[in-house]
C-alpha positions in Angstrom: -3.8 -1.7 -58.2 -1.8 -4.5 -59.7 -3.9 -7.3 -58.1 -7.1 -5.9 -59.7 -5.5 -5.9 -63.1 -4.5 -9.5 -62.7 -8.0 -10.6 -61.9 -9.4 -8.9 -64.9 -6.8 -10.6 -67.1 -7.8 -14.0 -65.7 -11.5 -13.2 -66.3 -10.7 -12.3 -69.9 -8.8 -15.5 -70.4 -11.7 -17.5 -69.1 -14.2 -15.8 -71.3 -12.0 -16.2 -74.4 -11.4 -19.9 -73.8 -15.2 -20.4 -73.3 -16.0 -18.6 -76.5 -13.4 -20.7 -78.4 -15.0 -23.9 -77.1 -18.5 -22.7 -78.0 -17.4 -21.6 -81.5 -15.7 -25.0 -82.2 -18.8 -26.8 -81.0 -21.0 -24.7 -83.3 -18.8 -25.3 -86.3 -18.6 -29.1 -85.8 -22.4 -29.5 -85.6 -24.4 -28.3 -88.6 -27.7 -26.8 -87.6 -30.6 -27.4 -90.0 -33.5 -25.0 -89.7 -36.9 -25.2 -91.3 -38.4 -21.7 -91.7 -42.2 -21.6 -92.1 -43.8 -18.3 -93.2 -47.6 -18.3 -92.9 -49.9 -15.6 -94.1 -53.7 -15.1 -94.2 -56.3 -12.4 -94.5 -58.0 -13.4 -91.2 -56.0 -13.4 -88.0 -58.1 -16.0 -86.2 -57.7 -18.6 -89.0 -54.0 -17.8 -89.1 -53.5 -18.3 -85.3 -55.4 -21.6 -85.4 -53.2 -22.9 -88.2 -50.0 -21.7 -86.4 -51.2 -23.5 -83.3 -51.7 -26.6 -85.3 -48.2 -26.5 -86.8 -46.5 -25.8 -83.4 -48.5 -28.6 -81.8 -47.4 -31.0 -84.5 -43.8 -30.1 -84.2 -43.8 -30.3 -80.4 -45.4 -33.8 -80.6 -42.1 -35.0 -82.1 -39.9 -33.2 -79.5 -38.4 -30.6 -81.8 -37.3 -27.2 -80.7 -39.7 -24.5 -82.1 -38.9 -20.8 -82.3 -42.0 -18.7 -82.7 -44.6 -17.9 -83.8 -43.1 -14.5 -84.5 -45.7 -12.0 -85.7 -44.5 -10.1 -88.7 -45.8 -6.7 -89.8 -49.3 -6.7 -91.2 -49.3 -5.7 -94.9 -52.2 -3.3 -95.6 -53.4 -2.6 -99.2 -55.7 0.4 -99.4 -58.0 1.1 -102.4 -59.9 4.3 -103.0 -62.9 4.1 -105.3 -65.3 6.8 -106.6 -68.9 6.1 -105.4 -70.5 7.6 -108.5 -69.5 6.6 -112.0 -69.4 10.1 -113.6 -69.6 13.2 -111.4 -69.2 13.7 -107.7 -65.5 13.4 -107.3 -65.7 14.2 -103.6 -67.8 11.1 -102.9 -65.3 8.3 -102.4 -65.1 5.0 -100.6 -62.0 3.5 -99.1 -61.4 -0.3 -98.8 -58.4 -2.1 -97.3 -57.1 -5.7 -97.3 -55.0 -6.8 -94.4 -52.5 -9.6 -94.8 -51.5 -11.0 -91.4 -48.2 -12.9 -91.3 -46.4 -15.2 -88.8 -42.9 -16.8 -88.8 -42.0 -20.2 -87.3 -38.5 -21.7 -87.1 -38.1 -25.4 -86.4 -34.5 -26.4 -85.4 -33.1 -29.7 -86.6 -36.3 -31.2 -88.0 -36.4 -35.0 -88.3 -37.9 -36.7 -91.4 -40.9 -37.7 -89.2 -41.6 -34.0 -88.5 -41.3 -33.2 -92.2 -43.8 -35.9 -93.1 -46.2 -34.9 -90.4 -46.1 -31.2 -91.5 -46.7 -32.1 -95.2 -49.7 -34.3 -94.2 -51.2 -31.5 -92.1 -54.6 -30.2 -93.4 -54.9 -26.5 -92.9 -57.9 -24.2 -93.6 -58.3 -22.6 -97.0 -57.1 -19.0 -97.2 -53.8 -19.8 -95.5 -50.7 -19.4 -97.6 -47.5 -21.3 -96.4 -43.9 -20.8 -97.6 -41.4 -23.4 -96.3 -37.7 -22.9 -96.6 -34.8 -25.2 -95.5 -31.9 -23.2 -94.2 
């Protein structure tokens, strides 16, 4: 039984030394991340603009995470059909806001310039954050 315990200790030591090396490597190299959040009412237009952004980023050999689909925000409105009586006659309308998330790891200034010069269709809302 003692030899089995010795091998597990050696494995633990190897894992702990690897994790220390990885942690020190992460701390020494700051990671810049560009988080792009895109939303639109039509999913086809949204997917086309996301594809355009990802293609632009990949053209400059940058690591891209995404597109990650976020939950669709649904706003529902109930309206009376008649103006005065007939409370039971109602119509329901809804607006769907589709959303996607793209992360670009360590973007270069060329990538930033290419993304700002990108022309996207109307109706697409873009939020860009540097993290």
